[in-house]
C-alpha positions in Angstrom: 14.1 4.3 1.6 11.6 2.7 -0.7 12.8 1.4 -4.1 11.1 3.8 -6.6 11.0 1.2 -9.4 9.4 -1.4 -7.1 6.9 1.1 -5.8 5.8 2.0 -9.3 5.6 -1.7 -10.4 3.6 -2.5 -7.2 1.3 0.5 -7.9 0.8 -0.6 -11.5 -0.1 -4.1 -10.4 -2.5 -2.9 -7.8 -4.2 -0.5 -10.2 -4.6 -3.2 -12.9 -5.9 -5.8 -10.5 -8.4 -3.3 -9.1 -9.5 -2.3 -12.7 -9.9 -5.9 -13.8 -11.7 -7.1 -10.6 -14.1 -4.1 -10.7 -14.9 -4.7 -14.3 -15.8 -8.3 -13.5 -17.9 -7.6 -10.4 -19.7 -4.6 -11.9 -21.8 -7.0 -13.9 -23.9 -7.5 -10.7 -25.5 -4.1 -11.2 -28.2 -3.1 -13.7 -31.0 -0.6 -14.3 -32.6 -1.7 -11.1 -29.7 -0.5 -9.0 -26.4 1.0 -10.3 -23.1 0.6 -8.6 -23.2 4.2 -7.3 -26.8 3.7 -6.0 -25.6 0.4 -4.3 -22.9 2.4 -2.5 -25.5 4.8 -1.2 -27.7 2.0 -0.1 -24.8 0.2 1.6 -24.1 3.2 3.8 -27.8 3.7 4.5 -28.6 0.0 5.2 -25.7 -0.2 7.7 -27.1 2.8 9.6 -29.4 2.8 12.6 -33.0 2.2 11.3 -31.6 1.9 7.7 -30.8 5.6 7.7 -27.7 7.8 7.5 -26.9 11.5 7.4 -26.4 12.8 3.9 -22.9 14.0 4.8 -22.0 10.5 6.0 -23.2 9.1 2.6 -21.1 11.7 0.8 -18.0 10.8 3.0 -18.3 7.2 1.9 -18.6 7.9 -1.8 -15.8 8.5 -4.3 -17.7 11.3 -6.1 -18.2 14.9 -5.3 -20.8 16.2 -2.9 -23.0 17.8 -5.7 -22.9 14.5 -7.6 -24.0 12.6 -4.5 -26.8 15.1 -3.9 -28.1 14.6 -7.5 -27.8 10.8 -7.2 -29.7 10.9 -3.9 -32.4 13.0 -5.4 -32.8 10.6 -8.3 -33.0 7.7 -5.8 -35.7 9.6 -3.9 -37.7 10.1 -7.2 -37.4 6.3 -7.9 -38.7 5.4 -4.4 -35.5 3.7 -3.2 -34.8 6.1 -0.3 -36.6 9.0 1.4 -34.9 12.2 2.4 -35.8 14.6 5.2 -34.2 17.4 7.2 -31.7 16.3 9.8 -33.2 17.1 13.2 -29.7 17.6 14.7 -28.5 19.9 11.9 -31.0 22.1 10.1 -28.7 22.5 7.2 -28.3 18.7 6.7 -30.5 15.9 5.6 -31.1 12.3 6.6 -31.8 9.6 4.0 -33.6 6.4 4.8 -34.1 3.2 2.8 -37.6 2.5 1.7 -38.9 -1.1 1.8 -38.7 -1.2 -2.0 -35.1 0.1 -1.9 -34.1 -2.2 0.9 -35.5 -5.2 -0.9 -33.7 -4.4 -4.2 -30.5 -3.7 -2.2 -30.6 -6.9 -0.3 -31.2 -9.0 -3.4 -28.3 -7.4 -5.2 -26.0 -7.4 -2.1 -26.5 -11.2 -1.9 -25.4 -11.7 -5.5 -22.7 -9.1 -5.3 -21.2 -10.7 -2.1 -21.2 -14.1 -3.8 -19.4 -12.6 -6.9 -16.8 -10.9 -4.7 -16.2 -14.1 -2.7 -15.8 -16.2 -5.9 -13.4 -13.7 -7.4 -11.3 -13.3 -4.3 -11.2 -17.1 -3.8 -7.9 -17.2 -5.7 -6.4 -15.9 -2.4 -6.2 -17.8 0.8 -7.8 -16.5 4.0 -4.3 -15.5 5.2 -3.6 -13.7 2.0 -7.0 -11.9 2.2 -6.2 -10.8 5.7 -2.8 -9.5 4.6 -4.3 -7.7 1.6 -6.8 -6.0 3.9 -4.0 -4.9 6.3 -1.9 -3.6 3.4 -4.7 -1.6 1.8 -5.6 -0.2 5.2 -2.0 0.9 5.7 -2.0 2.6 2.2 -5.3 4.4 3.1 -4.0 5.5 6.5 -0.8 6.8 4.9 -2.8 9.2 2.9 -4.3 10.8 5.9 
């Protein structure tokens, strides 16, 4: 049986570390591309032909479906992505990165990746791999 006090202490440490690291790396985002827009672009850019189903974008976000829909609509209006009906599901939509959106995303992704690597450099490669395993285990336990 898990030690309750240790579990709470570990959770508190994980929560505070996440908050502090996120605060530091969020400086990579600006009016050109917010962190939420970056998350949309990350899913889209990883997809075939820089596109993704809207439901897949929503599944990768940590905000509600209506919030994702509004965010995507704002990104379409700004010319970062395009949106069209999903040919495989008439009720769904496909979003695709525009050249402008992809250019902005790539520039910020380069900077953001560097910031993350610098911040995480306090851990060894072995510790990073272990952290990845532990967080995956925590996420899997919730399913």
